[in-house]
TIFI-47594 format. One record per residue (C-alpha): residue number from 1; residue in three letters; x, y, z. Coordinates in nm, 2 decimals, decimal comma, m for minus. Layout:
% TIFI-47594
> NUM  ALA  X  Y  Z
...
***
This chain:
% TIFI-47594
> 1  MET  m8,32  m3,26  4,56
> 2  TYR  m8,07  m3,20  4,83
> 3  GLU  m7,87  m3,42  5,07
> 4  THR  m7,76  m3,18  5,34
> 5  ILE  m8,03  m2,91  5,34
> 6  ILE  m8,41  m2,90  5,33
> 7  VAL  m8,60  m2,62  5,16
> 8  GLU  m8,97  m2,54  5,23
> 9  LYS  m9,16  m2,27  5,04
> 10  PHE  m9,46  m2,10  5,18
> 11  ASP  m9,68  m1,82  5,04
> 12  ASN  m9,47  m1,54  5,17
> 13  TYR  m9,13  m1,69  5,26
> 14  LYS  m8,89  m1,97  5,23
> 15  ILE  m8,71  m2,17  5,49
> 16  ILE  m8,37  m2,34  5,44
> 17  TYR  m8,28  m2,60  5,70
> 18  LEU  m7,92  m2,70  5,76
> 19  ASN  m7,98  m3,08  5,78
> 20  ARG  m7,68  m3,27  5,94
> 21  PRO  m7,81  m3,29  6,30
> 22  ASN  m7,59  m3,60  6,37
> 23  VAL  m7,29  m3,36  6,35
> 24  PHE  m7,47  m3,05  6,49
> 25  ASN  m7,53  m2,93  6,13
> 26  ALA  m7,16  m2,89  6,06
> 27  MET  m7,11  m2,75  5,71
> 28  ASN  m6,92  m2,98  5,48
> 29  MET  m6,85  m2,88  5,11
> 30  LYS  m7,16  m3,07  5,00
> 31  MET  m7,36  m2,84  5,21
> 32  ILE  m7,18  m2,53  5,10
> 33  GLU  m7,24  m2,62  4,73
> 34  GLU  m7,61  m2,70  4,80
> 35  LEU  m7,66  m2,37  4,98
> 36  ILE  m7,50  m2,19  4,68
> 37  THR  m7,73  m2,36  4,44
> 38  GLU  m8,04  m2,28  4,64
> 39  PHE  m7,94  m1,91  4,69
> 40  GLU  m7,86  m1,89  4,32
> 41  ILE  m8,21  m2,03  4,24
> 42  SER  m8,36  m1,78  4,48
> 43  LYS  m8,17  m1,49  4,31
> 44  LEU  m8,32  m1,58  3,98
> 45  ASP  m8,67  m1,67  4,11
> 46  LYS  m8,94  m1,46  3,95
> 47  VAL  m9,13  m1,47  4,29
> 48  CYS  m8,93  m1,31  4,57
> 49  TYR  m8,94  m1,46  4,92
> 50  PRO  m8,78  m1,35  5,24
> 51  ILE  m8,55  m1,64  5,33
> 52  ILE  m8,50  m1,80  5,67
> 53  ILE  m8,20  m2,01  5,76
> 54  THR  m8,21  m2,24  6,06
> 55  GLY  m8,07  m2,57  6,18
> 56  VAL  m8,25  m2,91  6,21
> 57  GLY  m8,29  m3,00  6,58
> 58  ASP  m8,28  m2,80  6,89
> 59  LYS  m7,91  m2,81  6,98
> 60  ALA  m7,73  m2,63  6,71
> 61  PHE  m7,78  m2,38  6,43
> 62  SER  m7,45  m2,50  6,29
> 63  ALA  m7,12  m2,61  6,45
> 64  GLY  m6,93  m2,45  6,16
> 65  ALA  m6,70  m2,62  5,92
> 66  ASP  m6,68  m3,01  5,92
> 67  ILE  m6,33  m3,03  6,07
> 68  ASP  m6,30  m3,40  5,99
> 69  GLU  m6,34  m3,32  5,62
> 70  MET  m6,06  m3,06  5,62
> 71  ARG  m5,81  m3,16  5,88
> 72  PHE  m5,56  m3,31  5,62
> 73  ASP  m5,60  m3,04  5,36
> 74  ILE  m5,30  m2,86  5,23
> 75  PRO  m5,30  m2,48  5,18
> 76  GLN  m5,41  m2,50  4,82
> 77  ASP  m5,70  m2,73  4,89
> 78  VAL  m5,83  m2,52  5,18
> 79  LEU  m5,79  m2,20  4,97
> 80  GLU  m6,01  m2,34  4,69
> 81  LYS  m6,27  m2,46  4,95
> 82  THR  m6,27  m2,12  5,13
> 83  LYS  m6,33  m1,94  4,80
> 84  ARG  m6,67  m2,13  4,79
> 85  TRP  m6,76  m2,03  5,15
> 86  VAL  m6,67  m1,67  5,07
> 87  TYR  m6,89  m1,68  4,75
> 88  LEU  m7,18  m1,82  4,95
> 89  PHE  m7,16  m1,54  5,21
> 90  LYS  m7,13  m1,28  4,94
> 91  LEU  m7,43  m1,43  4,77
> 92  ILE  m7,64  m1,41  5,09
> 93  GLU  m7,53  m1,05  5,14
> 94  THR  m7,61  m0,94  4,78
> 95  ILE  m7,93  m1,12  4,71
> 96  SER  m8,22  m0,88  4,71
> 97  GLN  m8,43  m1,08  4,95
> 98  PRO  m8,40  m1,03  5,32
> 99  VAL  m8,22  m1,33  5,48
> 100  ILE  m8,31  m1,41  5,84
> 101  ALA  m8,10  m1,64  6,07
> 102  ALA  m8,31  m1,83  6,33
> 103  VAL  m8,02  m1,93  6,55
> 104  ASN  m8,15  m2,23  6,75
> 105  GLY  m7,86  m2,33  6,97
> 106  TYR  m7,48  m2,33  6,92
> 107  ALA  m7,34  m2,15  6,63
> 108  PRO  m6,96  m2,14  6,67
> 109  ALA  m6,70  m2,06  6,40
> 110  GLY  m6,86  m2,11  6,06
> 111  GLY  m7,21  m2,09  6,22
> 112  THR  m7,12  m1,75  6,34
> 113  GLU  m6,98  m1,65  6,00
> 114  LEU  m7,30  m1,76  5,84
> 115  SER  m7,51  m1,55  6,08
> 116  LEU  m7,29  m1,24  6,02
> 117  ALA  m7,37  m1,27  5,65
> 118  CYS  m7,75  m1,26  5,72
> 119  ASP  m7,97  m0,94  5,74
> 120  TYR  m8,16  m1,02  6,05
> 121  VAL  m8,05  m1,25  6,33
> 122  ILE  m8,30  m1,39  6,60
> 123  THR  m8,16  m1,57  6,91
> 124  ASN  m8,29  m1,72  7,23
> 125  GLN  m8,12  m1,80  7,56
> 126  LYS  m7,97  m2,12  7,41
> 127  SER  m7,79  m1,94  7,13
> 128  LYS  m7,42  m1,93  7,15
> 129  PHE  m7,17  m1,77  6,91
> 130  GLY  m6,79  m1,77  6,88
> 131  LEU  m6,50  m1,76  6,65
> 132  ALA  m6,30  m2,03  6,82
> 133  GLU  m6,07  m2,13  6,54
> 134  ILE  m5,77  m2,02  6,75
> 135  ASN  m5,84  m2,33  6,96
> 136  ILE  m5,77  m2,56  6,67
> 137  GLY  m5,47  m2,38  6,55
> 138  VAL  m5,61  m2,16  6,27
> 139  MET  m5,83  m1,85  6,23
> 140  PRO  m6,16  m1,77  6,06
> 141  GLY  m6,11  m1,76  5,68
> 142  ALA  m6,43  m1,66  5,52
> 143  GLY  m6,47  m1,30  5,60
> 144  ALA  m6,57  m1,29  5,97
> 145  ILE  m6,25  m1,12  6,08
> 146  VAL  m6,33  m0,83  5,85
> 147  ARG  m6,69  m0,81  5,95
> 148  ILE  m6,63  m0,83  6,32
> 149  THR  m6,35  m0,57  6,31
> 150  LYS  m6,57  m0,33  6,12
> 151  TRP  m6,87  m0,37  6,34
> 152  LEU  m6,71  m0,41  6,68
> 153  GLY  m6,37  m0,24  6,65
> 154  ARG  m6,02  m0,38  6,70
> 155  ALA  m6,03  m0,44  7,07
> 156  ARG  m6,35  m0,64  7,08
> 157  ALA  m6,25  m0,82  6,76
> 158  LYS  m5,91  m0,93  6,90
> 159  GLU  m6,08  m1,03  7,22
> 160  ILE  m6,32  m1,26  7,04
> 161  LEU  m6,07  m1,40  6,79
> 162  MET  m5,76  m1,44  7,01
> 163  THR  m5,93  m1,59  7,31
> 164  GLY  m6,17  m1,81  7,12
> 165  LYS  m6,43  m1,78  7,39
> 166  MET  m6,80  m1,84  7,33
> 167  ILE  m7,02  m1,54  7,32
> 168  SER  m7,35  m1,57  7,50
> 169  ALA  m7,69  m1,46  7,34
> 170  GLU  m7,70  m1,17  7,58
> 171  GLN  m7,35  m1,06  7,47
> 172  ALA  m7,43  m1,10  7,10
> 173  TYR  m7,74  m0,89  7,14
> 174  GLU  m7,57  m0,62  7,34
> 175  TRP  m7,28  m0,60  7,10
> 176  GLY  m7,51  m0,58  6,79
> 177  LEU  m7,44  m0,92  6,65
> 178  SER  m7,81  m1,01  6,66
> 179  ASN  m8,14  m0,82  6,62
> 180  GLU  m8,35  m1,01  6,88
> 181  LEU  m8,30  m1,20  7,20
> 182  LEU  m8,63  m1,39  7,28
> 183  GLU  m8,75  m1,38  7,63
> 184  VAL  m8,75  m1,70  7,84
> 185  GLY  m9,07  m1,88  7,77
> 186  TYR  m9,08  m1,77  7,41
> 187  ASP  m8,77  m1,93  7,28
> 188  ASN  m8,89  m2,07  6,94
> 189  VAL  m8,67  m1,87  6,71
> 190  LEU  m8,81  m2,02  6,40
> 191  GLU  m9,17  m1,92  6,48
> 192  ARG  m9,04  m1,57  6,55
> 193  ALA  m8,84  m1,58  6,22
> 194  LYS  m9,16  m1,67  6,04
> 195  GLU  m9,33  m1,36  6,19
> 196  VAL  m9,05  m1,14  6,08
> 197  ALA  m9,05  m1,29  5,73
> 198  GLN  m9,43  m1,22  5,71
> 199  GLU  m9,36  m0,86  5,80
> 200  PHE  m9,09  m0,83  5,53
> 201  SER  m9,32  m0,99  5,28
> 202  GLY  m9,57  m0,72  5,33
> 203  LYS  m9,33  m0,45  5,23
> 204  SER  m9,18  m0,36  4,88
> 205  LEU  m8,92  m0,63  4,82
> 206  ARG  m8,76  m0,40  4,56
> 207  ALA  m8,71  m0,13  4,82
> 208  LEU  m8,59  m0,38  5,09
> 209  GLY  m8,33  m0,50  4,83
> 210  ALA  m8,22  m0,15  4,76
> 211  ILE  m8,19  m0,07  5,14
> 212  LYS  m7,99  m0,40  5,19
> 213  LYS  m7,75  m0,31  4,91
> 214  SER  m7,71  0,05  5,03
> 215  VAL  m7,64  m0,04  5,39
> 216  ASN  m7,38  m0,30  5,28
> 217  VAL  m7,22  m0,06  5,04
> 218  ALA  m7,21  0,22  5,29
> 219  GLU  m6,96  0,03  5,50
> 220  GLU  m6,73  m0,04  5,20
> 221  ILE  m6,68  0,27  5,01
> 222  PRO  m6,60  0,64  5,07
> 223  TYR  m6,87  0,86  5,22
> 224  ASN  m6,94  1,08  4,91
> 225  THR  m6,94  0,78  4,68
> 226  ALA  m7,19  0,60  4,90
> 227  ILE  m7,42  0,91  4,91
> 228  ASP  m7,41  0,94  4,53
> 229  LEU  m7,48  0,57  4,49
> 230  ILE  m7,77  0,57  4,73
> 231  MET  m7,92  0,88  4,57
> 232  ARG  m7,91  0,71  4,23
> 233  ASP  m8,08  0,39  4,37
> 234  PHE  m8,34  0,60  4,55
> 235  SER  m8,43  0,78  4,23
> 236  LEU  m8,45  0,45  4,03
> 237  LEU  m8,72  0,32  4,28
> 238  PHE  m8,95  0,59  4,12
> 239  ASP  m8,96  0,38  3,81
> 240  THR  m9,12  0,08  3,98
> 241  PRO  m9,48  m0,02  4,04
> 242  ASP  m9,41  m0,06  4,41
> 243  GLN  m9,33  0,32  4,44
> 244  ARG  m9,65  0,41  4,26
> 245  GLU  m9,86  0,16  4,46
> 246  GLY  m9,70  0,26  4,80
> 247  MET  m9,74  0,64  4,75
> 248  SER  m10,10  0,60  4,62
> 249  ALA  m10,19  0,38  4,92
> 250  PHE  m10,05  0,64  5,15
> 251  VAL  m10,25  0,92  4,99
> 252  GLU  m10,56  0,71  4,98
> 253  LYS  m10,51  0,59  5,34
> 254  ARG  m10,51  0,22  5,27
> 255  LYS  m10,27  m0,07  5,30
> 256  PRO  m10,03  m0,11  4,99
> 257  LEU  m10,03  m0,43  4,80
> 258  PHE  m9,68  m0,48  4,67
> 259  ALA  m9,59  m0,72  4,38
> 260  LYS  m9,39  m1,03  4,46
> 261  ASN  m9,20  m1,02  4,13
***
């Protein structure tokens, strides 16, 4: 079905592989459009799966944008292309399913931007991040500057963006850009991502989606507005079978069995 990505569905999760290993899984516009298509399918899927994103091979998650494809673009061309990147990242951020990045190697520039849009990021000692666009005469254009500044503050954001230096897996973990740094000897990020996906799949995906939305919105809107919105979404969960099953299971001292749709 796709030329630049591979999709595998399992009982409790889905894996999307970035599949251009000959160019370190660099993302051309074909890949961006195929990712958009797959996430739009996932958004409408009647059966909800936690989604894992990783790269084919053991060298790179993604080297970022395919520079060869865009080096002769004029401003209007790159603006239209960047709108699609931004749409993809917003789709990942707003889809109800948890999205897990299994960062298996280098993830500079657009690879870092992609990881920043995900909900849970798993790394190993080989993982490297960076927003090195300054080194090719431009800057990140698909939202990373906003996300990095909000999460890390001005000083750290300017350090990352203006020096273009690579960020080690240790630094990324310490700074809060990843959730897990696997120990030496247990460096298979995909296997760990599968474990996390299995854990998420055992919870209420409706509630997970509501939490994801609430955390993302809490960063964007005024405090009192966020409190009111979260209060409303909390109350709406009491009109779902997951709430009834979860609370009944708690009272009955058993494991809940949440629906997948």
